[in-house]
All heavy atoms as an XYZ file, in Angstrom:
982
protein
N      51.528    150.448    -73.712
C      52.560    151.376    -73.266
C      53.673    150.587    -72.571
O      53.447    149.891    -71.607
C      51.940    152.391    -72.297
C      52.959    153.335    -71.715
S      52.313    154.423    -70.410
C      51.120    155.377    -71.301
N      54.861    150.691    -73.087
C      56.012    150.009    -72.496
C      56.482    150.773    -71.265
O      56.481    151.988    -71.253
C      57.132    149.944    -73.534
C      58.310    149.131    -73.073
C      59.386    149.085    -74.143
O      59.038    148.918    -75.314
O      60.561    149.238    -73.780
N      56.863    150.022    -70.243
C      57.337    150.675    -69.031
C      58.759    150.249    -68.722
O      59.123    149.102    -68.909
C      56.433    150.325    -67.843
C      55.061    150.927    -67.968
C      54.314    150.855    -66.657
O      54.524    149.965    -65.864
N      53.444    151.805    -66.451
N      59.530    151.210    -68.272
C      60.880    150.899    -67.814
C      60.824    150.718    -66.300
O      59.783    150.871    -65.688
C      61.830    152.032    -68.210
O      61.378    153.242    -67.666
N      61.945    150.391    -65.726
C      61.969    150.209    -64.272
C      62.606    151.427    -63.629
O      63.286    152.220    -64.274
C      62.780    148.954    -63.887
O      64.103    149.092    -64.404
C      62.141    147.699    -64.450
N      62.380    151.542    -62.354
C      62.974    152.633    -61.588
C      64.098    152.028    -60.752
O      63.947    150.925    -60.227
C      61.911    153.352    -60.736
C      62.497    154.582    -60.071
C      61.281    152.436    -59.734
C      61.464    155.581    -59.633
N      65.209    152.720    -60.666
C      66.327    152.153    -59.905
C      66.419    152.783    -58.514
O      65.787    153.799    -58.228
C      67.647    152.285    -60.690
C      68.045    153.724    -60.941
O      68.025    154.550    -60.040
N      68.427    154.016    -62.174
N      67.210    152.165    -57.665
C      67.304    152.622    -56.268
C      67.888    154.033    -56.167
O      67.510    154.794    -55.277
C      68.120    151.639    -55.429
O      69.390    151.453    -55.992
N      68.768    154.399    -57.083
C      69.326    155.754    -57.074
C      68.210    156.780    -57.277
O      68.177    157.806    -56.599
C      70.379    155.899    -58.178
C      70.979    157.297    -58.252
C      71.958    157.444    -59.398
C      72.472    158.871    -59.458
N      73.204    159.165    -60.672
N      67.276    156.493    -58.186
C      66.171    157.415    -58.441
C      65.270    157.541    -57.214
O      64.841    158.643    -56.877
C      65.352    156.935    -59.646
C      66.090    157.075    -60.958
C      65.373    156.398    -62.106
O      64.917    155.264    -61.972
N      65.278    157.086    -63.218
N      64.991    156.432    -56.545
C      64.155    156.453    -55.348
C      64.799    157.322    -54.267
O      64.135    158.136    -53.623
C      63.886    155.021    -54.823
C      63.147    155.054    -53.497
C      63.105    154.216    -55.851
N      66.107    157.181    -54.090
C      66.836    157.971    -53.089
C      66.841    159.450    -53.463
O      66.635    160.314    -52.606
C      68.276    157.432    -52.904
C      68.207    156.061    -52.226
C      69.138    158.396    -52.103
C      69.510    155.289    -52.248
N      67.044    159.752    -54.738
C      67.016    161.152    -55.197
C      65.658    161.773    -54.896
O      65.567    162.874    -54.345
C      67.341    161.257    -56.710
C      68.807    160.901    -56.979
C      67.039    162.669    -57.229
C      69.139    160.741    -58.463
N      64.585    161.059    -55.223
C      63.227    161.569    -54.964
C      63.041    161.831    -53.473
O      62.614    162.911    -53.059
C      62.150    160.582    -55.458
C      62.204    160.410    -56.976
C      60.753    161.060    -55.033
C      61.393    159.231    -57.504
N      63.380    160.832    -52.653
C      63.199    160.937    -51.203
C      63.984    162.121    -50.643
O      63.470    162.906    -49.842
C      63.634    159.627    -50.529
C      63.250    159.541    -49.087
C      61.966    159.191    -48.714
C      64.175    159.819    -48.097
C      61.600    159.118    -47.375
C      63.831    159.750    -46.752
C      62.531    159.399    -46.397
N      65.228    162.280    -51.081
C      66.064    163.381    -50.586
C      65.524    164.747    -51.008
O      65.578    165.705    -50.234
C      67.506    163.209    -51.055
C      68.215    162.095    -50.318
O      67.776    161.645    -49.256
N      69.304    161.610    -50.881
N      65.005    164.840    -52.228
C      64.410    166.101    -52.678
C      63.198    166.439    -51.818
O      63.054    167.570    -51.349
C      64.024    166.042    -54.174
C      65.277    166.027    -55.049
C      63.125    167.229    -54.547
C      64.996    165.753    -56.522
N      62.344    165.457    -51.594
C      61.131    165.692    -50.799
C      61.491    166.174    -49.396
O      60.883    167.111    -48.876
C      60.276    164.428    -50.747
C      59.698    163.973    -52.089
C      59.003    162.622    -51.946
C      58.761    165.011    -52.670
N      62.494    165.551    -48.800
C      62.932    165.950    -47.463
C      63.553    167.350    -47.512
O      63.309    168.177    -46.637
C      63.934    164.938    -46.907
C      64.268    165.223    -45.445
C      65.258    164.290    -44.805
N      65.160    162.904    -45.140
C      66.084    162.218    -45.838
N      67.175    162.825    -46.275
N      65.935    160.948    -46.085
N      64.357    167.618    -48.541
C      65.062    168.906    -48.650
C      64.126    170.084    -48.877
O      64.469    171.216    -48.532
C      66.081    168.853    -49.792
O      67.087    167.926    -49.493
N      62.967    169.841    -49.465
C      62.033    170.956    -49.668
C      61.046    171.074    -48.505
O      60.023    171.745    -48.610
C      61.293    170.886    -51.028
C      60.463    169.612    -51.184
C      62.273    171.087    -52.168
C      59.580    169.591    -52.418
N      61.390    170.417    -47.400
C      60.648    170.632    -46.165
C      59.382    169.810    -46.008
O      58.529    170.145    -45.188
N      59.249    168.724    -46.789
C      58.057    167.894    -46.641
C      58.274    166.857    -45.551
O      59.379    166.341    -45.386
C      57.718    167.187    -47.962
C      57.449    168.086    -49.163
C      56.978    167.246    -50.344
C      56.433    169.162    -48.845
N      57.218    166.555    -44.831
C      57.263    165.526    -43.799
C      57.189    164.174    -44.503
O      56.172    163.841    -45.116
C      56.085    165.702    -42.838
C      56.096    164.713    -41.705
O      56.610    163.607    -41.820
N      55.510    165.106    -40.593
N      58.259    163.401    -44.433
C      58.334    162.154    -45.198
C      57.416    161.059    -44.659
O      57.247    160.037    -45.314
C      59.785    161.627    -45.265
O      60.289    161.510    -43.942
C      60.659    162.577    -46.077
N      56.804    161.288    -43.509
C      55.862    160.288    -43.004
C      54.410    160.599    -43.394
O      53.530    159.772    -43.171
C      55.986    160.146    -41.486
O      55.605    161.340    -40.859
N      54.155    161.759    -43.997
C      52.796    162.074    -44.467
C      52.439    161.194    -45.656
O      53.282    160.924    -46.520
C      52.698    163.531    -44.920
C      52.560    164.505    -43.808
N      52.463    165.853    -44.036
C      52.478    164.363    -42.475
C      52.342    166.497    -42.889
N      52.357    165.602    -41.922
N      51.190    160.801    -45.712
C      50.718    160.023    -46.875
C      50.932    160.803    -48.165
O      51.323    160.229    -49.188
C      49.218    159.709    -46.731
C      48.902    158.496    -45.930
C      47.435    158.115    -46.063
N      46.570    159.285    -46.058
C      45.621    159.522    -45.161
N      45.403    158.665    -44.194
N      44.877    160.601    -45.241
N      50.682    162.103    -48.130
C      50.838    162.918    -49.334
C      52.251    162.894    -49.883
O      52.455    162.899    -51.100
N      53.232    162.854    -49.008
C      54.627    162.771    -49.451
C      54.880    161.435    -50.138
O      55.537    161.367    -51.175
C      55.590    162.942    -48.260
O      55.272    164.158    -47.575
C      57.039    162.995    -48.719
N      54.321    160.383    -49.579
C      54.451    159.054    -50.195
C      53.777    159.035    -51.571
O      54.283    158.436    -52.514
C      53.858    157.986    -49.285
C      54.643    157.806    -47.987
C      53.974    156.808    -47.074
C      54.532    156.677    -45.685
N      55.815    157.135    -45.363
N      52.648    159.732    -51.688
C      51.941    159.797    -52.975
C      52.724    160.611    -54.003
O      52.737    160.265    -55.190
C      50.542    160.373    -52.809
C      49.613    159.571    -51.933
C      48.522    160.168    -51.309
C      49.804    158.203    -51.702
C      47.649    159.452    -50.505
C      48.947    157.475    -50.891
C      47.871    158.103    -50.302
O      47.005    157.394    -49.499
N      53.365    161.681    -53.575
C      54.206    162.459    -54.491
C      55.342    161.568    -55.001
O      55.633    161.527    -56.196
C      54.780    163.721    -53.813
C      53.666    164.718    -53.483
C      55.843    164.387    -54.700
C      54.094    165.863    -52.587
N      55.971    160.844    -54.080
C      57.054    159.938    -54.439
C      56.551    158.922    -55.464
O      57.194    158.695    -56.499
C      57.577    159.238    -53.175
C      58.872    158.504    -53.397
O      59.103    157.924    -54.450
N      59.717    158.508    -52.387
N      55.396    158.332    -55.220
C      54.824    157.337    -56.122
C      54.494    157.962    -57.468
O      54.727    157.357    -58.522
C      53.576    156.711    -55.478
C      53.038    155.549    -56.245
C      54.096    154.495    -56.393
C      53.577    153.112    -56.236
N      54.639    152.117    -56.420
N      53.958    159.180    -57.472
C      53.618    159.866    -58.724
C      54.859    160.039    -59.598
O      54.815    159.796    -60.806
C      52.993    161.230    -58.426
N      55.954    160.426    -58.989
C      57.197    160.628    -59.738
C      57.710    159.294    -60.270
O      58.149    159.200    -61.415
C      58.239    161.360    -58.863
C      57.722    162.756    -58.524
C      59.591    161.423    -59.567
C      58.352    163.390    -57.317
N      57.618    158.253    -59.456
C      58.029    156.919    -59.911
C      57.178    156.468    -61.105
O      57.716    155.930    -62.081
C      57.914    155.904    -58.777
C      58.944    156.108    -57.683
C      58.801    155.088    -56.569
O      58.454    153.947    -56.811
N      59.067    155.513    -55.342
N      55.872    156.708    -61.043
C      54.972    156.351    -62.146
C      55.402    157.076    -63.416
O      55.479    156.488    -64.491
C      53.506    156.689    -61.784
C      53.000    155.727    -60.703
C      52.611    156.658    -63.022
C      51.702    156.175    -60.035
N      55.701    158.353    -63.295
C      56.124    159.141    -64.452
C      57.452    158.638    -65.009
O      57.628    158.539    -66.223
C      56.215    160.618    -64.074
C      54.860    161.223    -63.772
S      54.938    162.861    -63.000
C      55.541    163.863    -64.356
N      58.385    158.292    -64.134
C      59.691    157.798    -64.579
C      59.576    156.451    -65.291
O      60.332    156.166    -66.221
C      60.656    157.684    -63.391
C      61.157    158.992    -62.804
C      61.824    158.752    -61.464
C      62.114    159.687    -63.770
N      58.637    155.628    -64.851
C      58.478    154.306    -65.456
C      57.701    154.347    -66.771
O      57.725    153.393    -67.534
C      57.790    153.349    -64.474
C      58.685    152.976    -63.315
S      58.002    151.693    -62.258
C      56.524    152.448    -61.633
N      57.051    155.450    -67.035
C      56.269    155.586    -68.258
C      57.187    155.913    -69.428
O      58.249    156.503    -69.258
C      55.247    156.708    -68.079
O      54.635    157.000    -69.297
N      56.770    155.539    -70.615
C      57.568    155.885    -71.793
C      57.108    157.201    -72.414
O      57.531    157.578    -73.484
C      57.538    154.754    -72.829
C      56.150    154.533    -73.409
O      55.184    155.087    -72.866
O      56.040    153.802    -74.414
N      56.243    157.911    -71.699
C      55.694    159.165    -72.213
C      56.232    160.357    -71.431
O      56.602    160.227    -70.268
C      54.168    159.131    -72.081
O      53.610    160.359    -72.483
N      56.267    161.500    -72.069
C      56.617    162.743    -71.378
C      55.370    163.590    -71.138
O      55.459    164.707    -70.662
C      57.628    163.555    -72.188
C      59.042    163.024    -72.028
O      59.318    162.368    -71.013
O      59.859    163.265    -72.923
N      54.206    163.054    -71.500
C      52.950    163.777    -71.346
C      52.106    163.052    -70.310
O      51.841    161.854    -70.430
C      52.200    163.867    -72.688
C      53.066    164.595    -73.717
C      50.856    164.569    -72.496
C      52.529    164.543    -75.120
N      51.705    163.785    -69.273
C      50.956    163.198    -68.169
C      49.788    164.096    -67.805
O      49.906    165.312    -67.890
C      51.852    163.074    -66.921
C      53.128    162.340    -67.177
C      54.296    163.038    -67.450
C      53.164    160.963    -67.138
C      55.481    162.366    -67.689
C      54.351    160.285    -67.376
C      55.502    160.975    -67.646
N      48.709    163.491    -67.372
C      47.645    164.285    -66.759
C      47.671    163.944    -65.272
O      47.806    162.771    -64.902
C      46.249    164.003    -67.347
O      45.892    162.665    -67.051
C      46.217    164.231    -68.853
N      47.557    164.945    -64.468
C      47.636    164.754    -63.019
C      46.483    163.877    -62.541
O      46.652    163.057    -61.639
C      47.725    166.112    -62.274
C      48.158    165.923    -60.831
C      46.430    166.876    -62.362
C      49.598    165.578    -60.642
N      45.322    163.989    -63.191
C      44.175    163.165    -62.798
C      44.463    161.686    -63.013
O      44.093    160.853    -62.187
C      42.915    163.585    -63.571
C      42.358    164.932    -63.166
C      43.147    166.120    -63.730
O      43.892    165.950    -64.730
O      43.042    167.217    -63.156
N      45.114    161.342    -64.132
C      45.476    159.936    -64.392
C      46.457    159.427    -63.336
O      46.395    158.268    -62.935
C      46.094    159.777    -65.788
C      45.065    159.907    -66.901
O      43.847    159.830    -66.607
O      45.471    160.089    -68.058
N      47.346    160.290    -62.904
C      48.309    159.904    -61.865
C      47.585    159.654    -60.544
O      47.863    158.664    -59.866
C      49.425    160.961    -61.735
C      50.304    160.914    -62.995
C      50.265    160.718    -60.478
C      51.316    162.011    -63.105
N      46.620    160.518    -60.192
C      45.836    160.300    -58.964
C      45.109    158.959    -59.023
O      45.085    158.215    -58.041
C      44.790    161.402    -58.757
C      45.316    162.792    -58.539
C      44.567    163.890    -58.931
C      46.545    163.028    -57.927
C      45.016    165.187    -58.728
C      47.004    164.319    -57.725
C      46.233    165.396    -58.131
O      46.681    166.672    -57.922
N      44.529    158.652    -60.182
C      43.805    157.379    -60.360
C      44.767    156.208    -60.205
O      44.464    155.223    -59.519
C      43.096    157.349    -61.734
C      41.948    158.364    -61.756
C      42.584    155.943    -62.060
C      41.396    158.661    -63.147
N      45.924    156.311    -60.837
C      46.924    155.250    -60.762
C      47.363    155.003    -59.314
O      47.457    153.858    -58.867
C      48.117    155.622    -61.649
C      49.048    154.473    -61.915
O      49.362    153.685    -61.027
N      49.510    154.381    -63.145
N      47.606    156.071    -58.574
C      48.027    155.944    -57.167
C      46.897    155.333    -56.337
O      47.139    154.434    -55.527
C      48.454    157.315    -56.589
C      49.737    157.785    -57.275
C      48.653    157.233    -55.075
C      50.120    159.223    -56.981
N      45.678    155.798    -56.536
C      44.528    155.253    -55.795
C      44.387    153.759    -56.067
O      44.151    152.971    -55.148
C      43.254    156.000    -56.171
N      44.568    153.359    -57.323
C      44.485    151.937    -57.677
C      45.634    151.140    -57.066
O      45.449    149.995    -56.655
C      44.471    151.756    -59.197
C      43.188    152.264    -59.827
O      42.166    152.383    -59.166
N      43.251    152.572    -61.109
N      46.807    151.740    -57.002
C      47.980    151.062    -56.441
C      47.790    150.777    -54.958
O      48.069    149.676    -54.490
C      49.249    151.925    -56.638
O      49.456    152.109    -58.036
C      50.473    151.268    -56.025
N      47.314    151.765    -54.227
C      47.197    151.615    -52.779
C      45.866    150.997    -52.359
O      45.764    150.431    -51.278
C      47.408    152.960    -52.073
C      48.843    153.382    -52.078
C      49.328    154.286    -53.015
C      49.743    152.857    -51.160
C      50.659    154.665    -53.025
C      51.079    153.232    -51.169
C      51.526    154.140    -52.103
O      52.844    154.508    -52.121
N      44.837    151.124    -53.188
C      43.521    150.582    -52.843
C      42.888    151.358    -51.706
O      43.520    152.171    -51.045
N      41.633    151.128    -51.490
C      40.785    151.752    -50.460
C      40.974    153.264    -50.257
O      40.723    153.785    -49.180
C      40.827    150.983    -49.127
C      42.105    151.148    -48.322
O      42.940    152.010    -48.596
N      42.253    150.318    -47.311
N      41.441    153.967    -51.284
C      41.441    155.433    -51.296
C      40.958    155.891    -52.663
O      41.039    155.142    -53.638
C      42.834    156.060    -51.000
C      43.856    155.654    -52.059
C      43.312    155.740    -49.618
C      45.087    156.517    -52.043
N      40.472    157.107    -52.725
C      39.978    157.647    -53.993
C      41.014    158.613    -54.588
O      41.867    159.136    -53.855
C      38.659    158.415    -53.783
O      38.933    159.578    -52.985
C      37.602    157.545    -53.102
N      40.919    158.858    -55.887
C      41.810    159.862    -56.492
C      41.688    161.225    -55.807
O      42.680    161.930    -55.647
C      41.335    159.923    -57.949
C      40.777    158.551    -58.203
C      40.125    158.157    -56.900
N      40.491    161.584    -55.364
C      40.279    162.861    -54.658
C      41.056    162.896    -53.344
O      41.653    163.916    -52.991
C      38.770    163.053    -54.405
C      38.419    164.296    -53.638
C      38.328    165.484    -54.536
C      37.740    166.670    -53.779
N      38.265    167.930    -54.251
N      41.082    161.765    -52.613
C      41.854    161.692    -51.375
C      43.346    161.841    -51.660
O      44.061    162.493    -50.900
C      41.592    160.373    -50.643
C      40.232    160.298    -49.992
C      39.943    158.900    -49.467
O      39.984    157.927    -50.203
N      39.665    158.820    -48.180
N      43.809    161.227    -52.748
C      45.219    161.351    -53.136
C      45.535    162.823    -53.382
O      46.516    163.360    -52.848
C      45.536    160.506    -54.401
C      46.947    160.792    -54.908
C      45.357    159.021    -54.113
N      44.691    163.487    -54.166
C      44.883    164.912    -54.469
C      44.923    165.736    -53.185
O      45.807    166.577    -53.000
C      43.748    165.389    -55.371
C      43.795    166.867    -55.675
C      42.611    167.294    -56.519
C      42.689    168.783    -56.781
N      41.588    169.253    -57.619
N      43.961    165.507    -52.297
C      43.880    166.279    -51.053
C      45.069    166.010    -50.133
O      45.587    166.939    -49.504
C      42.569    165.976    -50.322
C      41.365    166.541    -51.041
O      41.483    167.410    -51.907
N      40.196    166.030    -50.706
N      45.505    164.761    -50.045
C      46.658    164.429    -49.192
C      47.936    165.092    -49.707
O      48.752    165.584    -48.928
C      46.853    162.914    -49.103
C      45.833    162.236    -48.193
O      45.109    162.944    -47.467
O      45.774    160.995    -48.217
N      48.116    165.103    -51.026
C      49.293    165.762    -51.611
C      49.231    167.266    -51.326
O      50.217    167.871    -50.911
C      49.405    165.473    -53.123
C      49.764    164.003    -53.356
C      50.445    166.398    -53.771
C      49.726    163.570    -54.810
N      48.063    167.852    -51.518
C      47.884    169.279    -51.282
C      48.169    169.627    -49.814
O      48.868    170.608    -49.526
C      46.461    169.673    -51.665
O      46.293    171.049    -51.561
N      47.653    168.822    -48.894
C      47.893    169.044    -47.466
C      49.384    168.996    -47.163
O      49.923    169.852    -46.445
C      47.147    167.997    -46.628
C      47.509    168.066    -45.168
C      46.945    169.035    -44.334
C      48.464    167.203    -44.615
C      47.296    169.133    -43.002
C      48.825    167.293    -43.278
C      48.242    168.258    -42.476
O      48.612    168.354    -41.157
N      50.065    168.008    -47.710
C      51.508    167.860    -47.480
C      52.271    169.080    -47.984
O      53.149    169.594    -47.290
C      52.020    166.577    -48.168
O      51.421    165.452    -47.530
C      53.530    166.459    -48.088
N      51.938    169.543    -49.176
C      52.623    170.717    -49.735
C      52.344    171.968    -48.905
O      53.243    172.785    -48.692
C      52.201    170.936    -51.186
C      52.653    169.869    -52.175
C      52.096    170.151    -53.558
C      54.169    169.737    -52.214
N      51.127    172.108    -48.426
C      50.764    173.288    -47.640
C      51.345    173.267    -46.230
O      51.411    174.310    -45.581
C      49.243    173.445    -47.582
C      48.670    173.843    -48.922
O      49.331    174.468    -49.733
N      47.435    173.447    -49.164
N      51.756    172.102    -45.751
C      52.308    172.019    -44.391
C      53.823    171.820    -44.400
O      54.406    171.395    -43.417
C      51.614    170.907    -43.597
O      51.803    169.664    -44.214
N      54.456    172.162    -45.528
C      55.918    172.029    -45.620
C      56.604    173.024    -44.690
O      56.012    174.026    -44.290
C      56.387    172.229    -47.059
C      56.265    173.658    -47.548
C      56.555    173.752    -49.048
N      56.425    175.093    -49.548
C      55.282    175.665    -49.893
N      54.146    175.008    -49.789
N      55.265    176.910    -50.350
N      57.868    172.755    -44.383
C      58.678    173.680    -43.592
C      59.205    174.733    -44.576
O      60.134    174.478    -45.337
C      59.838    172.944    -42.883
C      59.289    171.832    -41.988
C      60.695    173.935    -42.098
C      60.352    170.868    -41.493
N      58.565    175.879    -44.552
C      58.830    176.929    -45.542
C      60.299    177.373    -45.555
O      60.898    177.516    -46.625
C      57.916    178.126    -45.250
C      57.944    179.193    -46.307
C      56.995    178.927    -47.473
O      56.165    178.018    -47.389
O      57.119    179.646    -48.469
N      60.882    177.587    -44.387
C      62.270    178.070    -44.319
C      63.236    177.069    -44.963
O      64.117    177.445    -45.730
C      62.661    178.328    -42.863
C      64.037    178.957    -42.719
C      64.398    179.244    -41.273
O      63.507    179.238    -40.405
O      65.596    179.476    -41.018
N      63.054    175.804    -44.653
C      63.902    174.753    -45.231
C      63.729    174.717    -46.745
O      64.693    174.586    -47.500
C      63.531    173.402    -44.611
C      64.441    172.277    -44.991
C      64.079    171.031    -44.188
C      65.100    169.946    -44.383
N      64.768    168.748    -43.620
N      62.505    174.864    -47.177
C      62.195    174.853    -48.600
C      62.880    176.016    -49.323
O      63.519    175.822    -50.350
C      60.683    174.920    -48.782
S      60.179    174.795    -50.482
N      62.737    177.202    -48.781
C      63.339    178.389    -49.394
C      64.860    178.245    -49.473
O      65.478    178.560    -50.490
C      62.936    179.669    -48.618
C      61.437    179.941    -48.820
C      63.769    180.874    -49.032
C      60.855    180.986    -47.878
N      65.465    177.721    -48.396
C      66.924    177.570    -48.353
C      67.453    176.564    -49.363
O      68.577    176.714    -49.853
C      67.375    177.167    -46.948
C      67.201    178.293    -45.950
O      67.120    179.458    -46.311
N      67.128    177.931    -44.682
N      66.684    175.527    -49.685
C      67.177    174.455    -50.547
C      66.638    174.485    -51.973
O      67.161    173.791    -52.837
C      66.830    173.092    -49.928
C      67.581    172.850    -48.646
O      68.745    173.209    -48.527
N      66.924    172.256    -47.671
N      65.623    175.268    -52.218
C      64.907    175.226    -53.490
C      65.817    175.450    -54.701
O      65.830    174.639    -55.634
C      63.770    176.254    -53.488
C      62.824    176.111    -54.634
C      61.728    175.283    -54.541
C      63.028    176.813    -55.817
C      60.844    175.135    -55.604
C      62.162    176.678    -56.882
C      61.063    175.846    -56.778
N      66.581    176.532    -54.682
C      67.400    176.865    -55.854
C      68.494    175.831    -56.096
O      68.811    175.501    -57.235
C      68.003    178.265    -55.718
C      68.607    178.763    -57.016
C      68.912    180.248    -57.014
O      68.479    180.974    -56.091
O      69.600    180.682    -57.957
N      69.064    175.273    -55.008
C      70.091    174.229    -55.157
C      69.518    172.997    -55.870
O      70.204    172.369    -56.655
C      70.639    173.794    -53.792
C      71.586    174.779    -53.153
C      72.113    174.232    -51.843
C      71.127    174.581    -50.743
N      71.528    174.282    -49.392
N      68.275    172.690    -55.587
C      67.645    171.489    -56.154
C      67.174    171.729    -57.585
O      67.460    170.942    -58.483
C      66.444    171.052    -55.287
C      66.936    170.605    -53.912
C      65.658    169.940    -55.973
C      65.842    170.482    -52.876
N      66.441    172.823    -57.790
C      65.766    173.025    -59.067
C      66.511    173.935    -60.039
O      66.193    173.968    -61.221
C      64.349    173.566    -58.829
C      63.487    172.602    -58.060
C      63.161    172.852    -56.741
C      63.020    171.435    -58.644
C      62.374    171.969    -56.021
C      62.237    170.542    -57.935
C      61.914    170.806    -56.620
N      67.477    174.698    -59.536
C      68.272    175.537    -60.428
C      67.644    176.877    -60.747
O      68.106    177.583    -61.641
N      66.597    177.230    -60.053
C      65.998    178.560    -60.224
C      65.431    179.011    -58.890
O      65.278    178.230    -57.963
C      64.925    178.577    -61.324
C      63.847    177.542    -61.172
C      62.688    177.817    -60.457
C      63.983    176.290    -61.749
C      61.694    176.869    -60.315
C      62.999    175.323    -61.615
C      61.848    175.614    -60.901
N      65.149    180.313    -58.821
C      64.749    180.948    -57.568
C      63.409    180.425    -57.045
O      62.490    180.149    -57.812
C      64.643    182.457    -57.822
C      64.541    183.297    -56.580
C      64.590    184.777    -56.917
O      65.620    185.209    -57.481
O      63.611    185.481    -56.624
N      63.317    180.323    -55.719
C      62.097    179.866    -55.057
C      60.913    180.745    -55.408
O      61.009    181.958    -55.444
C      62.292    179.885    -53.532
C      61.034    179.602    -52.757
C      60.620    178.298    -52.537
C      60.257    180.635    -52.247
C      59.457    178.024    -51.829
C      59.093    180.377    -51.532
C      58.699    179.070    -51.331
O      57.556    178.805    -50.640
N      59.793    180.107    -55.682
C      58.535    180.809    -55.898
C      57.435    179.871    -55.435
O      57.375    178.720    -55.877
C      58.370    181.132    -57.381
C      57.163    182.024    -57.658
O      56.195    181.995    -56.862
O      57.180    182.719    -58.682
N      56.574    180.332    -54.549
C      55.543    179.428    -54.028
C      54.551    179.003    -55.097
O      53.798    178.064    -54.907
C      54.859    179.992    -52.792
C      54.244    181.325    -52.904
C      53.730    181.758    -51.540
C      53.240    183.182    -51.658
N      52.848    183.757    -50.429
N      54.592    179.629    -56.254
C      53.781    179.215    -57.405
C      54.005    177.739    -57.730
O      53.094    177.046    -58.183
C      54.126    180.085    -58.626
C      53.760    179.464    -59.952
C      52.445    179.523    -60.432
C      54.710    178.806    -60.730
C      52.104    178.945    -61.645
C      54.373    178.230    -61.947
C      53.072    178.297    -62.396
O      52.727    177.718    -63.587
N      55.213    177.250    -57.509
C      55.547    175.861    -57.861
C      54.957    174.850    -56.892
O      55.023    173.654    -57.139
C      57.061    175.679    -57.966
C      57.597    176.399    -59.173
C      58.206    177.633    -59.056
C      57.432    175.864    -60.444
C      58.654    178.321    -60.168
C      57.874    176.544    -61.569
C      58.486    177.765    -61.420
O      58.914    178.440    -62.525
N      54.357    175.304    -55.802
C      53.838    174.371    -54.806
C      52.353    174.061    -54.997
O      51.556    174.115    -54.084
C      54.183    174.838    -53.388
C      55.618    174.528    -53.117
C      56.607    175.423    -53.469
C      55.984    173.300    -52.600
C      57.947    175.120    -53.289
C      57.321    172.984    -52.412
C      58.293    173.893    -52.757
N      52.038    173.728    -56.237
C      50.764    173.084    -56.537
C      51.114    171.625    -56.810
O      52.265    171.309    -57.147
C      50.079    173.692    -57.774
O      50.874    173.430    -58.923
C      49.850    175.188    -57.604
N      50.143    170.752    -56.668
C      50.405    169.327    -56.871
C      51.103    169.073    -58.204
O      52.151    168.442    -58.262
C      49.093    168.533    -56.829
C      48.429    168.541    -55.475
O      48.819    169.274    -54.569
N      47.403    167.727    -55.338
N      50.514    169.558    -59.271
C      51.021    169.289    -60.615
C      52.421    169.878    -60.816
O      53.320    169.200    -61.303
C      50.049    169.879    -61.642
C      50.437    169.629    -63.085
C      49.376    170.235    -63.999
C      49.570    169.921    -65.452
N      50.857    170.222    -66.009
N      52.614    171.126    -60.432
C      53.901    171.781    -60.680
C      55.053    171.122    -59.928
O      56.111    170.889    -60.506
C      53.829    173.266    -60.322
C      53.014    174.055    -61.311
O      52.808    173.633    -62.446
N      52.521    175.198    -60.887
N      54.858    170.830    -58.652
C      55.981    170.283    -57.878
C      56.314    168.873    -58.345
O      57.479    168.499    -58.434
C      55.745    170.368    -56.349
C      57.080    170.280    -55.599
C      54.783    169.310    -55.865
C      58.022    171.429    -55.836
N      55.292    168.088    -58.675
C      55.537    166.733    -59.176
C      56.313    166.803    -60.487
O      57.294    166.084    -60.673
C      54.207    165.950    -59.325
C      53.655    165.615    -57.937
C      54.404    164.694    -60.163
C      52.225    165.096    -57.930
N      55.910    167.685    -61.385
C      56.612    167.819    -62.671
C      58.041    168.310    -62.494
O      58.954    167.840    -63.178
C      55.846    168.760    -63.607
C      54.596    168.132    -64.169
C      53.816    169.075    -65.076
O      54.099    170.304    -65.097
O      52.901    168.584    -65.760
N      58.261    169.261    -61.585
C      59.610    169.784    -61.375
C      60.536    168.725    -60.765
O      61.693    168.594    -61.174
C      59.591    171.039    -60.497
C      58.986    172.254    -61.171
C      59.693    172.677    -62.455
O      60.929    172.477    -62.576
O      59.009    173.183    -63.354
N      60.036    167.971    -59.787
C      60.865    166.919    -59.184
C      61.141    165.833    -60.224
O      62.273    165.348    -60.339
C      60.211    166.342    -57.915
C      60.116    167.425    -56.834
C      61.021    165.141    -57.391
C      59.282    167.028    -55.627
N      60.145    165.474    -61.005
C      60.320    164.494    -62.085
C      61.445    164.936    -63.022
O      62.327    164.153    -63.370
C      58.999    164.329    -62.851
C      59.132    163.681    -64.200
C      59.387    162.317    -64.315
C      59.012    164.424    -65.361
C      59.512    161.721    -65.568
C      59.132    163.839    -66.610
C      59.377    162.488    -66.711
O      59.504    161.906    -67.954
N      61.415    166.201    -63.406
C      62.435    166.734    -64.330
C      63.845    166.590    -63.722
O      64.767    166.128    -64.386
C      62.129    168.211    -64.630
C      63.095    168.866    -65.605
C      62.795    170.341    -65.771
N      62.891    171.103    -64.534
C      64.054    171.471    -63.963
N      65.204    171.142    -64.506
N      64.044    172.173    -62.842
N      64.004    166.962    -62.461
C      65.299    166.892    -61.791
C      65.786    165.445    -61.698
O      66.939    165.145    -62.000
C      65.239    167.533    -60.384
C      66.487    167.216    -59.565
C      65.034    169.038    -60.489
N      64.902    164.545    -61.306
C      65.289    163.143    -61.159
C      65.658    162.544    -62.514
O      66.646    161.833    -62.643
C      64.166    162.313    -60.488
C      64.517    160.830    -60.463
C      63.915    162.818    -59.072
N      64.875    162.860    -63.532
C      65.143    162.332    -64.883
C      66.504    162.802    -65.390
O      67.261    162.025    -65.962
C      64.028    162.754    -65.821
C      64.102    162.051    -67.154
C      62.819    162.149    -67.918
C      63.033    161.411    -69.208
N      61.853    161.017    -69.881
N      66.833    164.058    -65.149
C      68.115    164.613    -65.592
C      69.286    164.010    -64.810
O      70.350    163.781    -65.367
C      68.109    166.160    -65.468
C      69.498    166.744    -65.590
C      67.171    166.769    -66.494
N      69.072    163.737    -63.525
C      70.165    163.264    -62.654
C      70.284    161.754    -62.560
O      71.013    161.261    -61.694
C      69.997    163.857    -61.266
C      70.295    165.332    -61.253
O      71.314    165.769    -61.755
N      69.382    166.117    -60.708
N      69.570    161.024    -63.397
C      69.683    159.560    -63.285
C      69.928    158.912    -64.629
O      70.077    159.538    -65.606
C      68.433    158.983    -62.640
O      67.280    159.297    -63.365
């Protein structure tokens, strides 16, 4: 599988989106979401399994399991600043806020889509 590189503009876009949807940027889960999106951007595929991404992140950081990655991301999403998220959601994603999108897989895919389109 050929991989492309990620540029600094993409990293900044990801970071700003995460902050704008009310995530605490110092949480491990936020860092894992950022890494998941970077992994997807560097891949030459548009098809991803969330489990493979958890494994990849666990291998990248070492001394954590894919289950811990999943749980940390879930914790981060569940502890977001809801008001900030609601206020910024439509500006970022182009459609109305729905908490349905705040599952690990959905939010990672939606942020990936936005970053891919804007870079």
